[in-house]
C-alpha positions as CSV (number, residue, x, y, z in Angstrom):
1,M,0.8,91.6,53.3
2,K,3.5,90.9,50.3
3,Y,3.1,92.3,46.3
4,T,5.0,90.8,44.4
5,A,6.3,93.1,40.9
6,I,7.0,91.8,37.6
7,I,10.4,93.6,36.6
8,R,11.6,94.2,32.7
9,K,13.7,96.0,30.5
10,S,12.8,98.7,27.7
11,R,15.5,99.5,25.6
12,L,15.7,102.9,28.5
13,E,15.5,101.9,31.1
14,Y,13.6,99.8,34.3
15,V,10.1,99.2,35.2
16,A,8.1,97.3,37.3
17,V,4.4,96.6,38.3
18,C,3.5,95.8,41.1
19,L,1.0,92.6,40.2
20,E,-1.9,92.8,43.8
21,L,-2.5,96.8,43.8
22,N,-1.0,97.8,40.0
23,V,0.8,100.1,41.2
24,S,4.3,100.8,38.4
25,A,7.3,102.8,38.9
26,R,11.1,102.7,37.1
27,G,14.5,102.8,37.7
28,E,17.9,103.1,35.9
29,D,18.7,99.5,37.3
30,L,17.1,97.1,39.1
31,V,18.1,98.4,42.5
32,D,16.6,101.6,41.4
33,V,13.7,100.6,40.1
34,E,13.2,98.3,43.7
35,K,13.4,101.4,45.8
36,N,10.9,103.0,43.5
37,L,9.1,100.7,43.5
38,R,8.9,100.4,47.1
39,K,8.4,103.9,47.6
40,A,5.8,103.7,45.6
41,I,3.6,101.2,46.8
42,E,4.3,102.8,50.1
43,L,2.6,106.6,48.9
44,Y,-0.1,104.7,47.1
45,L,-1.1,103.1,50.5
46,V,-0.5,105.9,52.8
47,D,-2.9,107.5,50.1
48,T,-5.3,105.4,50.7
49,K,-5.8,105.3,53.8
50,E,-5.7,109.2,53.4
51,H,-8.0,109.1,50.4
52,P,-10.6,105.4,51.5
53,E,-13.5,106.1,48.7
54,T,-9.6,105.2,46.1
55,A,-10.5,102.0,44.4
56,V,-7.6,99.4,45.3
57,S,-8.0,96.8,42.4
58,P,-5.1,94.2,40.6
59,I,-3.9,95.5,37.5
60,S,-6.2,93.7,34.4
61,T,-5.5,91.4,31.8
62,E,-5.7,94.1,29.4
63,E,-3.0,96.2,31.8
64,L,-0.7,93.7,32.0
65,I,-0.9,91.9,28.5
66,E,0.3,95.9,27.4
67,F,3.2,96.2,29.9
68,L,4.2,93.6,29.1
69,K,4.8,93.9,25.2
70,D,5.7,98.0,26.0
71,T,8.8,96.5,26.9
72,E,9.9,93.4,25.1
73,P,12.7,92.3,25.1
74,E,14.8,93.9,22.4
75,W,16.2,90.4,21.3
76,Y,12.5,88.9,20.4
77,R,11.6,88.8,17.4
78,G,8.0,87.2,16.9
79,P,6.7,84.1,17.4
80,E,8.0,80.9,15.5
81,E,6.7,79.6,12.3
82,G,3.0,78.0,13.9
83,L,3.6,79.2,17.5
84,I,1.1,81.2,19.4
85,L,3.6,81.4,23.2
86,R,5.8,84.4,23.1
87,P,9.0,84.1,26.1
88,L,8.8,86.0,28.4
89,E,12.1,85.4,30.8
90,V,11.9,85.5,34.6
91,H,14.6,85.9,36.7
92,E,13.2,85.8,39.9
93,V,10.0,87.4,40.9
94,P,10.4,89.8,43.5
95,S,7.6,90.3,46.7
96,Y,7.2,93.2,49.2
97,A,6.5,93.9,52.5
């Protein structure tokens, strides 16, 4: 199975969330956060096999919005007059198998 992640840079570190499993990780740089997210996904999947009663669910819309707000880029100052959309800088959306 492949998993999709969103990685954002917060003020102090990089933060990643796996959309399908609602698993997150952080790291000092992109390599570190990716490594940590892979490990978190692996551990989560092992745990769900050992404890089948664990409910596996994707990230909710509310949680995703909170994640995006918490990791909002420093350069973002707010929407222009009359706009309601917010910018989302995306370089690549990695998939993990």
